[in-house]
Structure formats: C-alpha cells, structure tokens
C-alpha positions in Angstrom: -20.2 -19.2 46.3 -17.6 -21.4 44.1 -19.4 -24.8 44.4 -22.8 -23.0 43.8 -21.2 -21.4 40.5 -19.8 -25.0 39.6 -22.8 -26.7 40.2 -24.8 -23.7 37.7 -22.3 -24.3 34.9 -22.9 -28.2 35.2 -26.4 -27.8 35.7 -26.3 -25.6 32.3 -24.0 -28.2 30.7 -26.2 -30.9 31.3 -29.1 -29.0 29.5 -26.8 -28.4 26.5 -26.2 -32.4 26.6 -29.8 -33.3 26.6 -30.3 -31.2 23.8 -27.7 -32.8 21.8 -29.4 -36.2 23.0 -32.6 -35.1 21.9 -31.0 -34.4 18.3 -32.1 -30.5 18.6 -31.0 -28.7 15.3 -27.3 -27.4 15.7 -28.1 -23.8 15.3 -30.4 -24.7 18.7 -27.2 -26.3 20.5 -25.1 -22.9 19.2 -27.9 -20.4 20.8 -27.8 -22.5 24.0 -24.1 -22.8 24.0 -24.0 -19.1 23.3 -26.2 -18.0 25.8 -24.3 -20.2 28.7 -21.1 -19.1 27.8 -22.6 -15.2 28.5 -24.6 -16.0 31.3 -21.2 -17.7 32.6 -19.8 -14.3 32.9 -22.8 -12.4 33.6 -22.0 -10.5 30.1 -24.1 -9.0 27.0 -23.8 -11.8 24.6 -22.3 -14.4 23.2 -21.7 -15.8 19.7 -20.7 -19.3 17.7 -18.9 -18.7 14.5 -17.7 -21.0 11.8 -14.3 -20.2 10.0 -14.7 -19.4 6.3 -11.4 -18.9 5.8 -8.2 -17.2 7.5 -9.6 -14.1 7.9 -13.6 -14.5 7.2 -16.1 -16.2 9.3 -19.9 -16.7 9.6 -22.2 -16.5 12.7 -24.2 -19.6 13.2 -25.5 -19.0 16.5 -26.2 -16.1 19.0 -27.7 -15.0 22.3 -28.3 -11.4 23.0 -30.3 -10.3 26.3 -33.4 -8.3 25.5 -32.8 -5.0 23.6 -28.9 -5.7 22.9 -27.8 -5.2 19.6 -25.3 -7.9 17.9 -24.8 -10.0 14.3 -27.3 -12.4 13.4 -27.2 -15.6 12.3 -25.4 -16.0 8.7 -23.7 -13.2 9.0 -20.6 -13.1 7.9 -17.3 -10.9 9.0 -13.5 -10.1 8.3 -11.5 -10.4 11.2 -7.7 -9.6 11.7 -5.5 -12.8 11.7 -2.8 -11.1 14.1 -4.8 -8.4 16.3 -8.0 -10.6 16.9 -9.2 -13.2 19.1 -10.2 -15.0 16.4 -7.7 -14.4 14.0 -5.1 -15.6 16.9 -7.1 -19.0 17.5 -6.9 -19.4 13.8 -3.1 -20.0 13.9 -2.9 -21.5 17.2 -6.3 -23.5 17.8 -5.6 -22.2 21.4 -8.2 -19.8 23.3 -7.6 -16.2 23.5 -8.6 -13.1 24.2 -9.1 -9.3 23.0 -9.1 -7.0 26.2 -9.7 -3.7 23.7 -10.4 -2.5 20.3 -9.4 0.6 20.6 -7.3 2.2 18.1 -7.5 -1.0 15.8 -8.7 -1.3 11.9 -10.8 -3.1 10.3 -14.3 -4.4 9.9 -14.4 -6.4 12.9 -13.2 -3.5 15.5 -15.8 -1.0 13.8 -18.6 -3.5 14.5 -17.8 -4.0 17.6 -17.1 -0.4 18.5 -20.6 0.2 17.1 -22.4 -2.2 19.3 -20.5 -1.1 22.1 -18.5 -4.1 22.7 -15.0 -3.5 24.5 -13.7 -6.9 24.8 -14.0 -10.9 24.3 -12.6 -14.1 25.0 -13.1 -16.9 22.7 -12.7 -20.7 22.5 -11.6 -22.7 19.7 -14.1 -25.6 18.4 -12.3 -28.9 16.9 -13.7 -31.1 14.9 -12.0 -34.3 14.2 -8.6 -32.5 15.0 -9.7 -29.5 12.8 -10.3 -26.1 13.6 -14.0 -25.7 12.6 -14.9 -22.5 14.5 -14.9 -20.5 17.8 -17.2 -19.4 20.7 -17.1 -15.6 21.4 -18.0 -14.0 24.4 -18.2 -10.2 24.4 -18.6 -7.6 26.9 -19.4 -3.5 27.2 -18.1 -3.2 30.6 -15.1 -0.9 31.3 -13.4 -3.9 33.1 -11.9 -6.7 31.2 -12.8 -10.3 31.6 -10.9 -12.0 34.3 -7.4 -13.7 33.7 -7.8 -17.0 32.5 -11.5 -16.4 31.6 -11.1 -18.0 28.2 -10.2 -21.2 29.2 -13.6 -21.5 30.9 -14.8 -21.6 27.6 -13.3 -24.9 26.7 -16.4 -27.4 28.0 -18.8 -25.7 25.6 -16.4 -25.8 22.7 -16.4 -29.5 23.3 -20.6 -29.1 23.3 -20.3 -27.4 19.9 -17.9 -29.8 18.5 -20.5 -32.6 19.3 -23.3 -30.6 17.9 -21.1 -30.0 14.4 -19.7 -33.9 14.3 -23.1 -35.1 14.2 -24.2 -33.3 11.8 -21.6 -33.7 9.5 -21.9 -37.6 10.2 -25.6 -36.9 9.2 -24.7 -35.2 6.2 -22.2 -38.0 5.3 -24.5 -40.5 5.7 -27.0 -38.7 3.3 -24.5 -38.2 0.7 -23.7 -42.1 0.7 -27.4 -42.8 0.6 -27.9 -40.6 -2.0 -25.0 -41.9 -4.0 -26.5 -45.6 -3.5 -29.7 -44.4 -5.1 -28.1 -42.4 -8.2 -25.5 -45.7 -8.7 -28.8 -47.8 -8.8 -30.2 -45.6 -11.0 -27.5 -45.7 -13.7 -27.5 -49.5 -13.2 -31.1 -49.9 -14.1 -30.4 -47.0 -17.2 -27.3 -49.5 -18.4 -29.2 -52.7 -18.1 -32.2 -51.4 -19.6 -30.2 -50.5 -22.7 -28.4 -53.6 -22.9 -31.8 -55.3 -23.1 -33.1 -53.1 -25.7 -29.8 -53.1 -27.8 -28.9 -57.1 -26.8 -31.4 -59.5 -26.2 -34.8 -57.9 -27.6 -32.9 -57.0 -31.1 -32.1 -60.8 -30.9 -35.3 -61.8 -30.2 -36.5 -59.5 -33.0 -34.2 -61.0 -35.4 -35.3 -64.7 -34.5 -39.0 -63.8 -34.8 -38.5 -62.6 -38.9 -36.6 -65.4 -39.4 -39.4 -67.7 -38.1 -41.7 -65.8 -40.3 -39.6 -66.3 -43.0 -39.5 -69.8 -42.2 -43.2 -70.6 -41.8 -43.8 -68.7 -45.2 -41.4 -71.5 -47.1 -42.9 -74.5 -45.5 -46.2 -76.3 -46.4 -49.5 -74.7 -44.7 -50.8 -77.0 -41.9 -47.5 -79.3 -42.1 -46.0 -80.3 -38.9 -43.0 -78.3 -39.6 -45.4 -75.6 -40.3 -47.0 -76.1 -36.6 -43.5 -76.1 -34.9 -42.8 -73.2 -36.6 -45.8 -71.5 -35.5 -45.4 -72.5 -31.8 -41.8 -71.2 -31.8 -42.9 -67.6 -32.9 -45.3 -67.7 -30.5 -43.2 -68.3 -27.9 -40.6 -65.9 -29.0 -43.1 -63.1 -29.4 -44.2 -63.8 -25.8 -40.4 -63.9 -24.5 -39.9 -60.7 -26.6 -43.1 -58.9 -24.6 -41.8 -60.2 -21.3 -38.6 -58.8 -21.9 -39.8 -55.5 -22.8 -42.2 -55.5 -19.8 -38.7 -56.5 -17.4 -37.0 -53.4 -19.3 -39.5 -51.1 -19.0 -39.8 -52.1 -15.2 -36.2 -51.5 -14.9 -36.1 -48.1 -16.1 -38.7 -47.0 -18.8 -37.0 -45.1 -21.7 -39.8 -42.8 -21.9 -38.9 -41.4 -18.7 -35.2 -40.5 -20.4 -36.7 -39.4 -23.6 -40.2 -37.4 -23.0 -40.0 -36.7 -19.2 -42.2 -37.8 -16.2 -45.9 -36.8 -17.3 -45.3 -38.9 -20.2 -43.9 -42.2 -18.3 -46.7 -41.6 -15.9 -49.5 -41.8 -18.5 -47.5 -44.9 -19.8 -47.6 -47.0 -16.3 -50.9 -45.4 -15.6 -52.6 -46.8 -18.9 -50.7 -50.1 -18.3 -51.6 -50.7 -14.7 -54.5 -53.4 -13.7 -57.1 -51.1 -12.5 -58.6 -48.1 -12.9 -56.3 -44.8 -12.7 -57.4 -41.4 -12.7 -54.6 -38.9 -13.2 -56.1 -35.7 -11.5 -52.7 -33.5 -12.1 -49.1 -33.9 -13.9 -46.0 -31.8 -14.5 -45.7 -29.7 -17.7 -42.3 -29.5 -17.6 -38.9 -31.6 -17.3 -37.0 -32.1 -13.9 -33.7 -33.5 -12.8 -33.0 -37.3 -13.4 -33.2 -38.3 -9.9 -36.3 -36.2 -9.3 -38.0 -37.8 -12.1 -37.2 -41.1 -11.5 -38.1 -41.0 -8.0 -41.5 -39.7 -8.3 -42.2 -42.1 -11.2 -41.1 -45.2 -8.9 -43.2 -44.0 -6.4 -46.0 -44.0 -8.8 -45.2 -47.2 -10.9 -44.5 -48.9 -6.9 -48.0 -47.6 -5.8 -49.8 -48.7 -8.5 -48.4 -52.6 -8.2 -49.2 -52.5 -5.0 -52.8 -51.3 -5.5 -53.9 -54.0 -8.0 -57.5 -53.6 -7.6 -60.2 -50.8 -7.5 -59.8 -47.0 -8.6 -56.4 -45.2 -7.7 -56.4 -41.4 -8.1 -53.3 -39.7 -8.7 -51.7 -36.1 -8.4 -48.1 -35.2 -9.3 -47.6 -31.2 -9.0 -45.1 -29.3 -9.6 -44.6 -27.2 -6.4 -41.1 -25.2 -7.5 -38.6 -26.3 -5.0 -40.5 -30.1 -4.8 -42.7 -32.2 -6.5 -45.9 -33.7 -4.8 -46.9 -36.9 -5.2 -50.2 -37.8 -4.0 -51.7 -41.3 -4.3 -55.2 -42.3 -3.1 -56.1 -45.8 -2.9 -57.9 -47.7 0.0 -55.3 -50.8 -0.3 -52.2 -48.2 0.2 -50.5 -49.5 3.0 -47.1 -48.1 4.6 -46.1 -51.4 6.3 -46.2 -53.0 2.7 -42.6 -54.4 2.0 -42.5 -53.4 -1.1 -43.7 -49.6 -0.3 -41.5 -49.3 2.7 -38.3 -49.6 0.1 -39.5 -47.2 -2.0 -40.3 -44.7 0.6 -36.8 -45.0 2.2 -35.6 -43.5 -1.6 -37.6 -40.7 -1.0 -36.0 -40.1 2.1 -32.8 -40.7 0.7 -33.0 -38.0 -1.9 -34.1 -35.7 0.9 -37.5 -35.7 0.5 -40.7 -36.9 3.0 -43.3 -39.3 3.2 -46.9 -39.9 4.9 -49.5 -42.3 4.6 -52.6 -40.7 6.4 -55.7 -42.6 7.8 -57.2 -42.0 4.6 -55.0 -44.6 2.8 -53.6 -41.6 0.9 -49.7 -41.3 0.1 -48.0 -38.0 0.0 -44.5 -37.9 -0.8 -42.5 -35.0 -1.3 -39.5 -35.2 -3.9 -37.0 -32.3 -4.1 -36.4 -31.0 -7.5 -33.0 -29.5 -6.8 -31.1 -33.0 -6.0 
C-alpha cells in the first residue's frame, strides 16, 4: 500500500513537472500543485498563496472538488502572524500546521469556519532563498492531519518555486529588452537633435555664404561655376542629412504625434500608399515610436506597388495592419522590427495574404 502511495505521488509530480516543461502558465502550475496536495491527503482542497506582507497574502492558485467553497484566485486575506500556519511560516520559513481554528479571532479564522474548514497544513515556497508564498491544504474533517503531514508538501513547494522562478526570469528578460528598446529610442532622439542643431545648421550657414559669394562674382566665370557646384553639393548634403535625421527619429513624431508622422512617411514612400485609418490621439512615446517604425520599415521593404495601411486605436493596443504582396516575415529588416514589437509586449503576425498585423501595447 505504501509503495502504491509513493508511486501515485511520483506520477503526480511528474505530471506537474511536464506542465513546467511545456511552459504552462504559472496559475496552471499553482492549481495543479494545490490539487495534488489536496488529493495526497484525500481532503477538501488546497491553495497556493503569495505573501503581500507580514500579515496579508493573495490567492494565486486553488483547487476544490465540485460544490466545495473556497477563496478564488486574486482574493486577498489577512492572517494572524502568531496563531496561523501562514503566519508562523512567514517567521520560520518552515512547514507548519493549524489543527483547529476554534476560538481564534481575525479575518482568516472567520473565513475558514465559514467554509467549514477545521484544520490546515502549509509549506513555504522559497524562491532565490527568499520566502515568496505558501501551499495551504485544508480539511473539514474532525480528525486533524497525520503527524508530519506538512513535511510531505516540500516537493510540491519546490515545483511551485520553479514556476515562480521561471516567471520572474521571463519578466526580468522582458524588462531588460524593454530597457534596451527605450535606450535605443533615446539615443535616436539625441542623435537626431545633434544632427538638426549641429551639422544641419552648419550646412545651412555654408549654403547662405556660398549664395552670398556667388552674388559677388562675375556671372558665367570659372569662379562662379565652382561656387555654383559647391552650392549644389552643399544642398544635396543637407537633404541627405535631413533624410538621415528623419530616419533616425522623425521630429514630427515627438511634436505632432503618430498620425502626422505616418502621413509624412507615407508621402515620402516610393510606391502608392493608401492610409485607411489613423489614430486621433497621442500615445506614450514608446507605443508611438514602435507603431511608426513598423510602418516605416514595412514601406521600405515594400518599395513597389500599392500598400494599404491602417493604424487603429483599440483602447489597450494600437493595431497596425499593412497589406502588400511583398511583405515577408523572413526579411531581415522586418524580423528585427518584429522583435522590437515583441520586446515591448506586443504581438506580430504575417498571414498568407501578405498582411502584417502588429498589436502594440499602449500602456507601456
């Protein structure tokens, strides 16, 4: 019998480990952990909670059999730091238990009695040597959990810890990628300003001086021809520098917003561009810049033929749709840009009809 129990527990642990390997969402892992903890002791339910402070926690996963009541995900509870398993774990970082809640005061005992819960066992979830939360298994039976039952939750705590650590790593990576994008945009803005206020102004001043010099020499002379050639080259260089600055970060995007910047880039495109929809309000700089560069790079790739563009305000996201037969997700220029969209928490898809759809979060 004991051998079968161990085999069943190992099989359940393997199932949860497979969920981790398949990159299941943390809530799915937490609910599976809570279910296995409850089934392991044949009791009414289990929960995974994350500490919010010394006497407060939030439910991040739970399992109850059909019809049983319990606290749902995202419910917050207060607990006694001295007279509850959650409270003692907060101090000791060790598994603990509460064999009865009779006569205890506070929110947690009242809730547990309302759910007809008489006893609990709990084990800590430790992430990077820090207490993150706890697994709590509860019962409505008269008899308490067997001695040492709380120690049998350690393996489930380790699986829950792995799920949390994985999610924290993912969040840290996403935050790092976001910082890189923001830093790159800041560098683009600075370089654009430096070009506009420095090199472009010098070229404009040179152009004016050449015009003055040209007016003071004999028309048609060799000197006039040289000055005229220099003036043309200075104007060409100024145009090229202006285009470079605009490509780095268009000043109109900062000053007038996304719609104006998109109209400008569409007007300069080599092919025919149909702007089907444009947003009517301003958005955070990161969202505006990302949507703009998606369109600008797509237009650079689609250098021939008609392009249809729609940028719609969907409340929480900017939906960018670009239709052109030359759109190809494998293009290196587009791939780098699509990675930018994903770095800011967005999504990108190119369908079989050569339509690129990008969802750019507005809140970031």
